[in-house]
N, CA and C atoms as an extended XYZ file, in Angstrom:
567
Properties=species:S:1:pos:R:3:atomname:S:1:resname:S:1:resid:I:1 pbc="F F F"
N         0.832       -1.172        0.000 N   UNK     1
C         0.000        0.000        0.000 CA  UNK     1
C         0.876        1.235        0.000 C   UNK     1
N         0.315        2.411       -0.370 N   UNK     2
C         1.104        3.632       -0.514 CA  UNK     2
C         1.450        4.267        0.826 C   UNK     2
N         2.285        5.297        0.713 N   UNK     3
C         2.701        6.024        1.921 CA  UNK     3
C         1.535        6.816        2.481 C   UNK     3
N         1.589        7.065        3.752 N   UNK     4
C         0.525        7.860        4.362 CA  UNK     4
C         0.607        9.296        3.875 C   UNK     4
N        -0.507        9.994        3.951 N   UNK     5
C        -0.558       11.397        3.527 CA  UNK     5
C         0.417       12.244        4.332 C   UNK     5
N         0.534       11.922        5.594 N   UNK     6
C         1.416       12.682        6.472 CA  UNK     6
C         2.855       12.625        5.970 C   UNK     6
N         3.308       11.447        5.573 N   UNK     7
C         4.671       11.275        5.105 CA  UNK     7
C         4.867       12.008        3.782 C   UNK     7
N         3.884       12.010        2.940 N   UNK     8
C         3.996       12.669        1.644 CA  UNK     8
C         4.194       14.168        1.807 C   UNK     8
N         3.545       14.744        2.776 N   UNK     9
C         3.665       16.183        2.991 CA  UNK     9
C         5.085       16.591        3.329 C   UNK     9
N         5.843       15.707        3.914 N   UNK    10
C         7.190       16.043        4.347 CA  UNK    10
C         8.254       15.643        3.332 C   UNK    10
N         7.846       15.236        2.188 N   UNK    11
C         8.808       14.856        1.159 CA  UNK    11
C         9.232       16.078        0.380 C   UNK    11
N        10.482       16.097        0.016 N   UNK    12
C        11.023       17.151       -0.829 CA  UNK    12
C        10.567       16.873       -2.254 C   UNK    12
N        10.128       17.887       -2.979 N   UNK    13
C         9.629       17.706       -4.334 CA  UNK    13
C        10.715       17.199       -5.279 C   UNK    13
N        11.945       17.570       -5.060 N   UNK    14
C        13.016       17.192       -5.984 CA  UNK    14
C        13.408       15.724       -5.845 C   UNK    14
N        13.792       15.334       -4.676 N   UNK    15
C        14.375       14.001       -4.545 CA  UNK    15
C        13.485       13.004       -3.861 C   UNK    15
N        12.409       13.432       -3.347 N   UNK    16
C        11.522       12.529       -2.670 CA  UNK    16
C        12.001       12.120       -1.294 C   UNK    16
N        13.118       12.678       -0.847 N   UNK    17
C        13.625       12.335        0.484 CA  UNK    17
C        13.024       13.278        1.517 C   UNK    17
N        12.901       12.786        2.731 N   UNK    18
C        12.355       13.615        3.812 CA  UNK    18
C        13.310       14.748        4.152 C   UNK    18
N        12.725       15.920        4.429 N   UNK    19
C        13.530       17.084        4.820 CA  UNK    19
C        13.938       16.947        6.276 C   UNK    19
N        15.147       17.279        6.551 N   UNK    20
C        15.633       17.289        7.926 CA  UNK    20
C        15.587       18.723        8.433 C   UNK    20
N        15.100       18.940        9.642 N   UNK    21
C        15.086       20.315       10.166 CA  UNK    21
C        16.510       20.831       10.311 C   UNK    21
N        16.693       22.103        9.997 N   UNK    22
C        18.003       22.731       10.108 CA  UNK    22
C        18.106       23.342       11.494 C   UNK    22
N        19.041       22.877       12.265 N   UNK    23
C        19.249       23.386       13.618 CA  UNK    23
C        20.426       24.343       13.613 C   UNK    23
N        20.362       25.394       14.414 N   UNK    24
C        21.480       26.334       14.461 CA  UNK    24
C        22.706       25.670       15.069 C   UNK    24
N        23.838       26.082       14.595 N   UNK    25
C        25.101       25.578       15.117 CA  UNK    25
C        25.243       26.022       16.568 C   UNK    25
N        25.802       25.184       17.435 N   UNK    26
C        26.006       25.603       18.828 CA  UNK    26
C        26.942       26.795       18.931 C   UNK    26
N        27.738       27.019       17.889 N   UNK    27
C        28.671       28.150       17.885 CA  UNK    27
C        28.053       29.407       17.283 C   UNK    27
N        26.838       29.284       16.768 N   UNK    28
C        26.207       30.437       16.116 CA  UNK    28
C        25.991       31.556       17.130 C   UNK    28
N        26.195       32.770       16.650 N   UNK    29
C        26.032       33.946       17.510 CA  UNK    29
C        24.542       34.192       17.749 C   UNK    29
N        24.176       34.321       19.000 N   UNK    30
C        22.779       34.583       19.335 CA  UNK    30
C        22.583       36.075       19.505 C   UNK    30
N        21.501       36.553       18.983 N   UNK    31
C        21.199       37.975       19.120 CA  UNK    31
C        20.017       38.128       20.056 C   UNK    31
N        20.108       39.125       20.892 N   UNK    32
C        19.012       39.418       21.809 CA  UNK    32
C        18.059       40.388       21.130 C   UNK    32
N        16.811       40.125       21.286 N   UNK    33
C        15.812       41.031       20.748 CA  UNK    33
C        15.591       42.162       21.735 C   UNK    33
N        15.522       43.365       21.239 N   UNK    34
C        15.325       44.517       22.119 CA  UNK    34
C        13.886       44.594       22.601 C   UNK    34
N        12.980       44.127       21.783 N   UNK    35
C        11.569       44.248       22.117 CA  UNK    35
C        11.192       43.566       23.433 C   UNK    35
N        11.583       42.287       23.657 N   UNK    36
C        11.184       41.664       24.920 CA  UNK    36
C        11.705       42.387       26.154 C   UNK    36
N        12.960       42.858       26.128 N   UNK    37
C        13.459       43.548       27.316 CA  UNK    37
C        12.703       44.851       27.518 C   UNK    37
N        12.391       45.528       26.423 N   UNK    38
C        11.592       46.748       26.520 CA  UNK    38
C        10.207       46.408       27.068 C   UNK    38
N         9.663       45.322       26.587 N   UNK    39
C         8.362       44.866       27.062 CA  UNK    39
C         8.428       44.538       28.553 C   UNK    39
N         9.488       43.826       28.951 N   UNK    40
C         9.651       43.480       30.363 CA  UNK    40
C         9.788       44.725       31.227 C   UNK    40
N        10.534       45.701       30.735 N   UNK    41
C        10.681       46.949       31.484 CA  UNK    41
C         9.333       47.636       31.653 C   UNK    41
N         8.539       47.640       30.592 N   UNK    42
C         7.209       48.257       30.669 CA  UNK    42
C         6.325       47.514       31.666 C   UNK    42
N         6.392       46.187       31.638 N   UNK    43
C         5.579       45.394       32.554 CA  UNK    43
C         6.021       45.602       34.003 C   UNK    43
N         7.336       45.665       34.220 N   UNK    44
C         7.837       45.920       35.574 CA  UNK    44
C         7.393       47.292       36.061 C   UNK    44
N         7.444       48.279       35.174 N   UNK    45
C         7.017       49.632       35.541 CA  UNK    45
C         5.533       49.642       35.890 C   UNK    45
N         4.731       48.909       35.116 N   UNK    46
C         3.292       48.847       35.412 CA  UNK    46
C         3.045       48.185       36.762 C   UNK    46
N         3.764       47.099       37.022 N   UNK    47
C         3.611       46.416       38.312 CA  UNK    47
C         4.042       47.311       39.460 C   UNK    47
N         5.151       48.002       39.273 N   UNK    48
C         5.644       48.914       40.304 CA  UNK    48
C         4.634       50.033       40.540 C   UNK    48
N         4.110       50.591       39.458 N   UNK    49
C         3.100       51.641       39.581 CA  UNK    49
C         1.850       51.139       40.277 C   UNK    49
N         1.458       49.906       39.971 N   UNK    50
C         0.295       49.310       40.620 CA  UNK    50
C         0.531       49.100       42.106 C   UNK    50
N         1.730       48.677       42.456 N   UNK    51
C         2.081       48.471       43.865 CA  UNK    51
C         2.056       49.805       44.616 C   UNK    51
N         2.603       50.857       43.981 N   UNK    52
C         2.574       52.188       44.584 CA  UNK    52
C         1.128       52.630       44.827 C   UNK    52
N         0.268       52.463       43.820 N   UNK    53
C        -1.134       52.888       43.964 CA  UNK    53
C        -1.840       52.106       45.069 C   UNK    53
N        -1.517       50.817       45.198 N   UNK    54
C        -2.122       49.997       46.253 CA  UNK    54
C        -1.716       50.517       47.639 C   UNK    54
N        -0.429       50.799       47.815 N   UNK    55
C         0.054       51.309       49.104 CA  UNK    55
C        -0.530       52.692       49.362 C   UNK    55
N        -0.583       53.522       48.332 N   UNK    56
C        -1.138       54.868       48.461 CA  UNK    56
C        -2.602       54.804       48.911 C   UNK    56
N        -3.360       53.908       48.299 N   UNK    57
C        -4.767       53.715       48.673 CA  UNK    57
C        -4.868       53.290       50.141 C   UNK    57
N        -3.996       52.405       50.551 N   UNK    58
C        -3.979       51.942       51.947 CA  UNK    58
C        -3.744       53.125       52.891 C   UNK    58
N        -2.778       53.987       52.541 N   UNK    59
C        -2.449       55.121       53.410 CA  UNK    59
C        -3.593       56.133       53.511 C   UNK    59
N        -4.388       56.253       52.466 N   UNK    60
C        -5.517       57.180       52.497 CA  UNK    60
C        -6.719       56.616       53.246 C   UNK    60
N        -6.773       55.297       53.405 N   UNK    61
C        -7.967       54.681       53.989 CA  UNK    61
C        -7.727       54.046       55.358 C   UNK    61
N        -6.627       54.395       56.000 N   UNK    62
C        -6.374       53.879       57.347 CA  UNK    62
C        -5.922       55.029       58.246 C   UNK    62
N        -5.843       54.763       59.524 N   UNK    63
C        -5.371       55.778       60.468 CA  UNK    63
C        -3.844       55.812       60.452 C   UNK    63
N        -3.281       56.819       61.065 N   UNK    64
C        -1.832       56.925       61.176 CA  UNK    64
C        -1.236       55.760       61.944 C   UNK    64
N        -1.927       55.319       62.978 N   UNK    65
C        -1.444       54.186       63.778 CA  UNK    65
C        -1.434       52.909       62.944 C   UNK    65
N        -2.490       52.711       62.153 N   UNK    66
C        -2.539       51.532       61.276 CA  UNK    66
C        -1.439       51.593       60.213 C   UNK    66
N        -1.188       52.783       59.681 N   UNK    67
C        -0.116       52.949       58.686 CA  UNK    67
C         1.245       52.650       59.310 C   UNK    67
N         1.444       53.121       60.530 N   UNK    68
C         2.697       52.861       61.242 CA  UNK    68
C         2.894       51.352       61.432 C   UNK    68
N         1.840       50.654       61.853 N   UNK    69
C         1.901       49.198       62.028 CA  UNK    69
C         2.153       48.488       60.691 C   UNK    69
N         1.518       48.970       59.631 N   UNK    70
C         1.659       48.405       58.284 CA  UNK    70
C         3.124       48.411       57.851 C   UNK    70
N         3.787       49.540       58.052 N   UNK    71
C         5.187       49.645       57.650 CA  UNK    71
C         6.127       48.943       58.636 C   UNK    71
N         5.716       48.815       59.891 N   UNK    72
C         6.535       48.051       60.846 CA  UNK    72
C         6.548       46.576       60.457 C   UNK    72
N         5.393       46.076       59.984 N   UNK    73
C         5.291       44.674       59.567 CA  UNK    73
C         6.089       44.408       58.296 C   UNK    73
N         6.069       45.342       57.367 N   UNK    74
C         6.755       45.202       56.075 CA  UNK    74
C         7.546       46.465       55.761 C   UNK    74
N         8.690       46.683       56.399 N   UNK    75
C         9.456       47.918       56.178 CA  UNK    75
C         9.852       48.150       54.720 C   UNK    75
N        10.014       47.090       53.944 N   UNK    76
C        10.407       47.249       52.537 CA  UNK    76
C         9.332       47.970       51.725 C   UNK    76
N         8.083       47.917       52.167 N   UNK    77
C         7.001       48.599       51.449 CA  UNK    77
C         7.178       50.117       51.479 C   UNK    77
N         7.849       50.613       52.497 N   UNK    78
C         8.111       52.052       52.582 CA  UNK    78
C         8.991       52.479       51.409 C   UNK    78
N        10.011       51.680       51.109 N   UNK    79
C        10.887       51.974       49.968 CA  UNK    79
C        10.135       51.826       48.650 C   UNK    79
N         9.295       50.801       48.553 N   UNK    80
C         8.484       50.605       47.346 CA  UNK    80
C         7.597       51.825       47.132 C   UNK    80
N         6.972       52.294       48.212 N   UNK    81
C         6.098       53.462       48.124 CA  UNK    81
C         6.875       54.683       47.634 C   UNK    81
N         8.021       54.950       48.229 N   UNK    82
C         8.780       56.153       47.863 CA  UNK    82
C         9.405       56.063       46.470 C   UNK    82
N         9.728       54.873       46.027 N   UNK    83
C        10.200       54.704       44.647 CA  UNK    83
C         9.067       55.038       43.679 C   UNK    83
N         7.876       54.530       43.964 N   UNK    84
C         6.709       54.848       43.133 CA  UNK    84
C         6.361       56.321       43.183 C   UNK    84
N         6.491       56.904       44.361 N   UNK    85
C         6.220       58.339       44.537 CA  UNK    85
C         7.159       59.165       43.657 C   UNK    85
N         8.450       58.825       43.685 N   UNK    86
C         9.427       59.565       42.873 CA  UNK    86
C         9.117       59.422       41.381 C   UNK    86
N         8.701       58.236       40.978 N   UNK    87
C         8.347       58.015       39.573 CA  UNK    87
C         7.160       58.887       39.188 C   UNK    87
N         6.143       58.925       40.039 N   UNK    88
C         4.973       59.765       39.769 CA  UNK    88
C         5.364       61.236       39.705 C   UNK    88
N         6.170       61.662       40.663 N   UNK    89
C         6.560       63.075       40.734 CA  UNK    89
C         7.399       63.504       39.530 C   UNK    89
N         8.132       62.575       38.954 N   UNK    90
C         8.988       62.928       37.815 CA  UNK    90
C         8.166       63.384       36.612 C   UNK    90
N         6.888       63.062       36.597 N   UNK    91
C         6.012       63.470       35.496 CA  UNK    91
C         5.319       64.809       35.742 C   UNK    91
N         5.445       65.357       36.930 N   UNK    92
C         4.790       66.624       37.247 CA  UNK    92
C         5.637       67.782       36.724 C   UNK    92
N         4.999       68.842       36.251 N   UNK    93
C         5.780       69.987       35.755 CA  UNK    93
C         6.535       70.707       36.867 C   UNK    93
N         5.967       70.710       38.068 N   UNK    94
C         6.654       71.324       39.210 CA  UNK    94
C         6.365       70.491       40.445 C   UNK    94
N         7.401       70.225       41.210 N   UNK    95
C         7.230       69.421       42.409 CA  UNK    95
C         6.975       70.339       43.598 C   UNK    95
N         5.878       70.094       44.326 N   UNK    96
C         5.528       70.955       45.456 CA  UNK    96
C         6.646       71.125       46.481 C   UNK    96
N         7.430       70.087       46.736 N   UNK    97
C         8.508       70.196       47.721 CA  UNK    97
C         9.518       71.263       47.295 C   UNK    97
N         9.747       71.411       46.005 N   UNK    98
C        10.684       72.433       45.525 CA  UNK    98
C        10.137       73.843       45.741 C   UNK    98
N         8.827       74.001       45.639 N   UNK    99
C         8.191       75.297       45.917 CA  UNK    99
C         8.379       75.645       47.395 C   UNK    99
N         8.197       74.662       48.262 N   UNK   100
C         8.360       74.874       49.706 CA  UNK   100
C         9.813       75.211       50.036 C   UNK   100
N        10.736       74.492       49.444 N   UNK   101
C        12.166       74.755       49.680 CA  UNK   101
C        12.513       76.177       49.249 C   UNK   101
N        12.029       76.573       48.094 N   UNK   102
C        12.296       77.927       47.584 CA  UNK   102
C        11.747       78.978       48.558 C   UNK   102
N        10.539       78.744       49.088 N   UNK   103
C         9.932       79.672       50.046 CA  UNK   103
C        10.762       79.730       51.332 C   UNK   103
N        11.137       78.547       51.852 N   UNK   104
C        11.908       78.495       53.103 CA  UNK   104
C        13.247       79.213       52.983 C   UNK   104
N        13.880       79.117       51.842 N   UNK   105
C        15.183       79.763       51.648 CA  UNK   105
C        15.084       81.285       51.718 C   UNK   105
N        13.875       81.818       51.550 N   UNK   106
C        13.664       83.268       51.623 CA  UNK   106
C        13.289       83.714       53.036 C   UNK   106
N        13.089       82.753       53.936 N   UNK   107
C        12.669       83.058       55.305 CA  UNK   107
C        13.889       83.129       56.229 C   UNK   107
N        13.623       83.519       57.443 N   UNK   108
C        14.686       83.631       58.446 CA  UNK   108
C        15.320       82.272       58.725 C   UNK   108
N        16.632       82.265       58.848 N   UNK   109
C        17.339       81.031       59.198 CA  UNK   109
C        17.020       80.581       60.619 C   UNK   109
N        16.451       81.487       61.412 N   UNK   110
C        16.110       81.117       62.789 CA  UNK   110
C        14.823       80.290       62.854 C   UNK   110
N        14.072       80.224       61.761 N   UNK   111
C        12.845       79.422       61.758 CA  UNK   111
C        13.177       77.946       61.976 C   UNK   111
N        12.482       77.359       62.946 N   UNK   112
C        12.588       75.918       63.183 CA  UNK   112
C        11.413       75.270       62.452 C   UNK   112
N        11.692       74.189       61.733 N   UNK   113
C        10.707       73.579       60.838 CA  UNK   113
C        10.403       72.143       61.262 C   UNK   113
N         9.131       71.770       61.189 N   UNK   114
C         8.719       70.369       61.341 CA  UNK   114
C         8.165       69.925       59.995 C   UNK   114
N         8.792       68.931       59.394 N   UNK   115
C         8.384       68.406       58.092 CA  UNK   115
C         7.666       67.079       58.311 C   UNK   115
N         6.331       67.138       58.321 N   UNK   116
C         5.488       65.967       58.566 CA  UNK   116
C         5.397       65.115       57.296 C   UNK   116
N         5.758       63.850       57.386 N   UNK   117
C         5.731       62.980       56.209 CA  UNK   117
C         6.850       63.345       55.254 C   UNK   117
N         8.046       63.470       55.785 N   UNK   118
C         9.197       64.028       55.062 CA  UNK   118
C         9.739       63.148       53.945 C   UNK   118
N         9.415       61.852       53.940 N   UNK   119
C         9.972       60.970       52.909 CA  UNK   119
C        11.475       60.862       53.046 C   UNK   119
N        12.195       61.334       52.048 N   UNK   120
C        13.662       61.251       52.052 CA  UNK   120
C        14.313       62.489       52.656 C   UNK   120
N        13.537       63.280       53.375 N   UNK   121
C        14.035       64.464       54.096 CA  UNK   121
C        14.705       65.477       53.170 C   UNK   121
N        14.117       65.680       51.999 N   UNK   122
C        14.686       66.609       51.024 CA  UNK   122
C        14.707       68.046       51.540 C   UNK   122
N        13.703       68.434       52.311 N   UNK   123
C        13.672       69.801       52.851 CA  UNK   123
C        14.859       70.007       53.788 C   UNK   123
N        15.074       69.086       54.712 N   UNK   124
C        16.199       69.210       55.657 CA  UNK   124
C        17.538       69.237       54.930 C   UNK   124
N        17.636       68.507       53.835 N   UNK   125
C        18.888       68.449       53.074 CA  UNK   125
C        19.101       69.687       52.202 C   UNK   125
N        18.046       70.500       52.041 N   UNK   126
C        18.120       71.618       51.100 CA  UNK   126
C        18.169       73.000       51.734 C   UNK   126
N        17.849       73.094       53.028 N   UNK   127
C        17.842       74.410       53.683 CA  UNK   127
C        18.780       74.398       54.888 C   UNK   127
N        19.133       75.591       55.358 N   UNK   128
C        20.052       75.709       56.499 CA  UNK   128
C        19.322       75.761       57.836 C   UNK   128
N        18.007       75.870       57.804 N   UNK   129
C        17.220       75.920       59.033 CA  UNK   129
C        17.335       74.604       59.797 C   UNK   129
N        17.005       74.664       61.085 N   UNK   130
C        16.866       73.424       61.845 CA  UNK   130
C        15.546       72.798       61.412 C   UNK   130
N        15.602       71.549       60.949 N   UNK   131
C        14.405       70.867       60.454 CA  UNK   131
C        14.244       69.541       61.192 C   UNK   131
N        13.053       69.339       61.745 N   UNK   132
C        12.693       68.047       62.322 CA  UNK   132
C        11.948       67.281       61.233 C   UNK   132
N        12.579       66.255       60.707 N   UNK   133
C        11.990       65.438       59.643 CA  UNK   133
C        11.256       64.271       60.289 C   UNK   133
N         9.955       64.178       60.029 N   UNK   134
C         9.099       63.181       60.671 CA  UNK   134
C         8.460       62.284       59.614 C   UNK   134
N         8.505       60.985       59.831 N   UNK   135
C         7.827       60.062       58.921 CA  UNK   135
C         7.572       58.739       59.633 C   UNK   135
N         6.795       57.876       58.987 N   UNK   136
C         6.424       56.597       59.593 CA  UNK   136
C         7.608       55.653       59.764 C   UNK   136
N         8.578       55.760       58.865 N   UNK   137
C         9.761       54.899       58.883 CA  UNK   137
C        10.984       55.783       58.743 C   UNK   137
N        12.057       55.397       59.384 N   UNK   138
C        13.297       56.161       59.279 CA  UNK   138
C        14.401       55.301       58.684 C   UNK   138
N        14.770       55.623       57.441 N   UNK   139
C        15.930       54.982       56.814 CA  UNK   139
C        17.128       55.917       56.871 C   UNK   139
N        16.952       57.024       57.569 N   UNK   140
C        17.965       58.076       57.660 CA  UNK   140
C        18.072       58.443       59.141 C   UNK   140
N        19.270       58.536       59.691 N   UNK   141
C        19.395       58.856       61.120 CA  UNK   141
C        18.820       60.226       61.488 C   UNK   141
N        18.610       61.086       60.502 N   UNK   142
C        18.054       62.413       60.773 CA  UNK   142
C        16.532       62.460       60.686 C   UNK   142
N        15.905       61.329       60.400 N   UNK   143
C        14.443       61.262       60.318 CA  UNK   143
C        13.914       60.603       61.585 C   UNK   143
N        12.901       61.233       62.173 N   UNK   144
C        12.262       60.700       63.379 CA  UNK   144
C        11.081       59.838       62.943 C   UNK   144
N        11.138       58.546       63.243 N   UNK   145
C        10.041       57.640       62.908 CA  UNK   145
C         8.950       57.781       63.958 C   UNK   145
N         7.754       58.142       63.504 N   UNK   146
C         6.640       58.317       64.437 CA  UNK   146
C         5.327       58.420       63.678 C   UNK   146
N         4.256       58.303       64.437 N   UNK   147
C         2.923       58.582       63.928 CA  UNK   147
C         2.768       60.102       63.975 C   UNK   147
N         2.331       60.710       62.893 N   UNK   148
C         2.278       62.174       62.823 CA  UNK   148
C         1.266       62.799       63.775 C   UNK   148
N         0.419       62.005       64.399 N   UNK   149
C        -0.522       62.574       65.360 CA  UNK   149
C         0.058       62.591       66.771 C   UNK   149
N         1.247       62.027       66.922 N   UNK   150
C         1.853       61.955       68.246 CA  UNK   150
C         3.372       62.002       68.100 C   UNK   150
N         3.897       63.192       67.873 N   UNK   151
C         5.343       63.340       67.668 CA  UNK   151
C         6.047       63.546       69.009 C   UNK   151
N         7.346       63.299       69.072 N   UNK   152
C         8.084       63.489       70.325 CA  UNK   152
C         8.542       64.935       70.548 C   UNK   152
N         8.108       65.863       69.708 N   UNK   153
C         8.560       67.255       69.824 CA  UNK   153
C         7.780       68.003       70.899 C   UNK   153
N         8.417       69.032       71.455 N   UNK   154
C         7.793       69.843       72.503 CA  UNK   154
C         6.749       70.789       71.924 C   UNK   154
N         5.777       71.126       72.747 N   UNK   155
C         4.757       72.107       72.356 CA  UNK   155
C         5.414       73.453       72.087 C   UNK   155
N         4.859       74.192       71.156 N   UNK   156
C         5.337       75.539       70.788 CA  UNK   156
C         6.843       75.555       70.499 C   UNK   156
N         7.309       74.563       69.755 N   UNK   157
C         8.750       74.457       69.494 CA  UNK   157
C         9.153       74.741       68.047 C   UNK   157
N         8.174       74.906       67.143 N   UNK   158
C         8.528       75.129       65.738 CA  UNK   158
C         7.834       76.376       65.190 C   UNK   158
N         8.476       76.979       64.204 N   UNK   159
C         7.920       78.166       63.545 CA  UNK   159
C         7.129       77.804       62.293 C   UNK   159
N         7.491       76.690       61.670 N   UNK   160
C         6.853       76.269       60.419 CA  UNK   160
C         6.549       74.778       60.498 C   UNK   160
N         5.304       74.416       60.170 N   UNK   161
C         4.911       73.008       60.071 CA  UNK   161
C         4.530       72.745       58.617 C   UNK   161
N         5.140       71.725       58.035 N   UNK   162
C         4.936       71.429       56.615 CA  UNK   162
C         4.297       70.055       56.452 C   UNK   162
N         3.281       70.002       55.601 N   UNK   163
C         2.686       68.754       55.128 CA  UNK   163
C         2.748       68.828       53.606 C   UNK   163
N         3.766       68.278       53.020 N   UNK   164
C         3.905       68.317       51.566 CA  UNK   164
C         3.407       66.991       50.986 C   UNK   164
N         2.171       66.987       50.531 N   UNK   165
C         1.520       65.788       49.990 CA  UNK   165
C         1.487       64.651       51.007 C   UNK   165
N         1.394       64.999       52.278 N   UNK   166
C         1.414       63.958       53.311 CA  UNK   166
C         0.182       63.978       54.213 C   UNK   166
N        -0.784       64.827       53.929 N   UNK   167
C        -2.018       64.827       54.726 CA  UNK   167
C        -2.924       63.727       54.192 C   UNK   167
N        -2.626       62.523       54.578 N   UNK   168
C        -3.395       61.377       54.125 CA  UNK   168
C        -3.768       60.533       55.330 C   UNK   168
N        -4.811       59.787       55.195 N   UNK   169
C        -5.275       58.944       56.293 CA  UNK   169
C        -6.624       59.429       56.776 C   UNK   169
N        -7.342       58.533       57.401 N   UNK   170
C        -8.693       58.861       57.850 CA  UNK   170
C        -8.700       59.815       59.037 C   UNK   170
N        -7.569       59.976       59.704 N   UNK   171
C        -7.502       60.864       60.868 CA  UNK   171
C        -6.553       62.043       60.630 C   UNK   171
N        -6.523       62.548       59.402 N   UNK   172
C        -5.597       63.650       59.082 CA  UNK   172
C        -5.843       64.881       59.945 C   UNK   172
N        -7.067       65.058       60.442 N   UNK   173
C        -7.341       66.213       61.303 CA  UNK   173
C        -6.512       66.157       62.591 C   UNK   173
N        -6.215       64.946       63.065 N   UNK   174
C        -5.378       64.828       64.270 CA  UNK   174
C        -3.930       65.222       63.969 C   UNK   174
N        -3.487       65.074       62.705 N   UNK   175
C        -2.145       65.536       62.316 CA  UNK   175
C        -2.099       67.059       62.369 C   UNK   175
N        -3.184       67.680       61.921 N   UNK   176
C        -3.255       69.145       61.963 CA  UNK   176
C        -3.269       69.639       63.409 C   UNK   176
N        -3.987       68.927       64.272 N   UNK   177
C        -4.012       69.296       65.689 CA  UNK   177
C        -2.619       69.170       66.305 C   UNK   177
N        -1.875       68.132       65.921 N   UNK   178
C        -0.513       67.949       66.428 CA  UNK   178
C         0.384       69.078       65.927 C   UNK   178
N         0.222       69.472       64.676 N   UNK   179
C         1.047       70.571       64.156 CA  UNK   179
C         0.713       71.868       64.889 C   UNK   179
N        -0.551       72.066       65.230 N   UNK   180
C        -0.958       73.255       65.987 CA  UNK   180
C        -0.297       73.250       67.368 C   UNK   180
N        -0.221       72.065       67.980 N   UNK   181
C         0.434       71.938       69.288 CA  UNK   181
C         1.910       72.321       69.190 C   UNK   181
N         2.563       71.927       68.115 N   UNK   182
C         3.996       72.184       67.952 CA  UNK   182
C         4.314       73.625       67.580 C   UNK   182
N         3.381       74.287       66.875 N   UNK   183
C         3.660       75.635       66.375 CA  UNK   183
C         3.721       76.677       67.483 C   UNK   183
N         4.695       77.560       67.346 N   UNK   184
C         4.771       78.737       68.222 CA  UNK   184
C         3.636       79.676       67.824 C   UNK   184
N         3.204       80.561       68.718 N   UNK   185
C         2.175       81.537       68.337 CA  UNK   185
C         2.641       82.324       67.103 C   UNK   185
N         1.763       82.433       66.121 N   UNK   186
C         2.104       83.137       64.881 CA  UNK   186
C         2.885       82.282       63.900 C   UNK   186
N         3.012       80.979       64.192 N   UNK   187
C         3.762       80.081       63.305 CA  UNK   187
C         3.026       79.826       61.998 C   UNK   187
N         3.751       79.283       61.033 N   UNK   188
C         3.230       79.013       59.689 CA  UNK   188
C         2.872       77.540       59.540 C   UNK   188
N         1.719       77.290       58.937 N   UNK   189
C         1.320       75.922       58.596 CA  UNK   189
C         1.255       75.829       57.094 C   UNK   189
């Protein structure tokens, strides 16, 4: 009987012999495609952005104490949050922290500042004033780790209280009350 249809399909028209697949030489130079790495970078950026938004949502929908506990349980999330924050800020035409720094540089050097939710303490690193940098986690010896509604600072001890994109959480009014406690009479919020 004749050959199966399957075998006929794999026959070479010229000689009737079966074609052998051509395999690359083990010494052949391999080229990397740029597209997959670009694709992977885009996917990583999307995942990172999604993680930032998830943490941001958490911070807006919990109390300061819950946020403090959240970062105590997973300190690495604080870095994830701030990496995402920096990425988001890089797309803004003007960063609010730079506006605040510019304003502070025009004020008296005697002003004592409390920077609530300081992040990487950019204000303290940019001005000559005495600055108390406060945040939920401290990766910097100059940052005081605390809940912003209960800081270790003395009453009437600061001239300027700053909340630069940090008034978040279900109890943000208690952060404002704490800043009022810290401010000297006539202080700036």
